[in-house]
N, C-alpha and C positions, 0 to 999 in steps of 0.2 A: 670198487670198480663202479658200481651203479651210482654212488655219490659223486664220483669224479666225472662221469659222463653228464649227470645232472647238472652239475656246477658249470661245465663246458657249455652245455645247452644255453643256460640262462645268461652265460657271458656272451654268447654269439648273438642272442636276442638283444641284449642290452648294446651291443656294438651296433647292430643294425638300426636301432632306434636313434642311437646318437648320430650316426651317419646320416639318416634321413632328416633329422632336425638340422644338421649342418647344411644340407642340400637345399633344403627350403629357404634358408637365409633367415632374416630377421622380420620379414614381412608378416603382417598379422599381429605382431605384439601390441599390446594396449598399455596405456598409462591413464591411470585415474586422474592424474594432474601432471601435465607438462608444462613447465614453466622455462623460459628462455632467460638469458642473462640480463637482458634489458626489462624484465618484469612481465612480459607478455605471457598470459596464462591460457592454456587449452585443457579444457575437462573432457574426460571420457575419449582420449585420443587413440586412435588405431592406426598403426602404420600400414599405409597401402603400397609404399613403394620407397626403397632406399637406393640411393646412387652415390657417387664420389662428393657431391655437393651437400646432401641433406636428405631430409625425411619429407615425404608427401603423406599428409595425416588426414583422417576424417575425424572430426571432434564435433562437439555438442553445438558449435555454432556454423558447421559446414566443413569445407574443405581448406586446407592450408599447406604452403610448403615452408619448412623451417631449415635453414642452414645450420650444418654442423658447428660452424663458427659461433652460433648463437646459442648452442646446447652445452650442458655440463660436460666436464671431462669424462665422468661416469659414463654418460650415453655415448660420447666420441669413441671410448674404448670398447663398447659393446658392438659398435658398427665398424671397428677397425678404420677409424677415420685417419686419412693421410691429407694433411693440409696442402702439400705439393700438388697431389692429384685433384684436390678439390678446387684450388686456384686455376689449374690448368683446364679443368670442366667449366669452371665459371667463365673463363676467358672465351673458350670455344663456344658456349652457349650465347654469351654477350655478342660475339661476332655473327652467329647465326641470326640473332634477334635483329642486329643491326642490319644485316643483308635483307632480312625478310621486311623490315620497316622501309627500307630504300625501295624494295620491289613494289610494295602496296603504294608508296607515294608516287612511284613512276607509273603505275597502272591507273591510279586515281586522277593523274595529271593528264594521262592520254585520253581517258574517258571524257573528262572535263573538255578538253580541246576538241575532241570529236563532236561533243554534243554542241559546243559553241559554234564549230564549223557548219554542222547541219543547220543550226538555228539561223546563221548568217545566210547560207545558201537559200533556205526557204523564204527569208525576208526579201533577199535579192530576187528571187523568182516572182514573189508578188509584185515587187516594184516593176519589174521589167515587163509584166504582162499588162500593168496599168500604164507606164509611162515610156517605154522604149519601143522601137521600131520592129514591126513583124518583117522577117527577111526571108529570103531564100537565096542560098549562095553555092557558087560552084567552087569547090576547094582546089586551089592550084598546087599549093605546097605545104605541108605540115611542119611546123616547127616544135620546139620543147613546150611552149606555154601557149600556143595558138596556131593559127594557119593563115597564109596568104590566101584571098579569096576575090572573086568577081561577085558583087553583091548586087541584089535586087530588092527594092521595098515592094511589100505586099499591100495593097489596099483593096477595099471592096466597095463597089458603087451599088447603090440601091437600083432595083429593077422593078418594073410592074407588069402584071399579067392581065390582060382583058378577058373577062369571063365570056361565056356564050350569051349571057344576057347585056354585054356592053358594060359592065362595071369593072373598074380597074382597081385590082388588088396588088398588094406589095408581094414581088416574086423574090426568088432566091438572090442573094447578092452576087454580083459578078466579080470575080477575082481578077485583079490587074497587077502586074508588076511592072516597077519602073527601074531604071539603073540608077545606082547610088555612087557617088564618088568619081565618076568619069575614069575609073581604072582599078586598079588593085586597092583593097583595104586589108588590114590585118585585124581578124578577129582573135581577141585575147579570152581565152577560156578559164573559167573557174571550175576545177574539179570536172572537167569535161575533155574529152579527146575527139579530135576530127579524123576522118578517113580521107586519104589522098585521092582526088579525082571524083569525090562523090558529091550528090547534091544534098545540101544541109538547110534544114529549116529550123528557125528559132527567133530571138528577140537580140537586137542590138542597140546599145545606148546611143542616143543620137549624136552626141558630141564627142570627139575623139579625146583621148587621155593622154597622148604622146604620138611621137613619130618614128617610125622604123625605116632602115634603109631598104631601098628598092632592091629585090633580088637580081635585077640586070644591071642597074647603073650604080648601085652602092649608096646612092644619096639618100638621105633621111626624107623621104617624100611621100611615104605611105602611112596615112593616118590608122592609128590603133583605137580600136573600139572594143569595149567589153561586150560579150555576148554569152547568152545562155540558151540552152536548148529548150523546147517546149516541156511543160511538165508531163 
């Protein structure tokens, strides 16, 4: 009876150990020399992960992923290799990788376009400050890409101040506004929104780029000018 209990005890322990090995899978197995069908060789290879497609190994030269299709039948059988499942997993991973590359390409294109837009806007702002007309406008109505407005040109005249000793010194410039266009103008904005019935200050290109219909008559009689806000 004692011998029977002893044998049953060790049989139970052995069963637990086998079950534990099965639960742990084949990760952690080592190969002194792992050779693929096309002759690639990995020395001191340790399996870090196994999936339907193949093995991820750490070897003397670093990390590598090896497809089961490139390994011997003996290794395939050790890992219960299923060619159908492997091809399905491969196609799924290829699709995920393709979607990831597309997303990265789109994000890169968006970043490039935004950078180019900011650069163009900055260059336009510099040019406007040097070459365009400083204006003040009463916004009459706002459209999708700009606004109809009554526009006045801003200019500054020099002034002088006479000191107590009788000397004339330059004074603060006098701000003067002059009507432009004799009626409505259309201010076409670039990355800028106008507010209806507001007073707007900025820079306007001196020469019109096109003509828009008058909101009252429908005739193409309203000059269109590019406009940017002050920096």
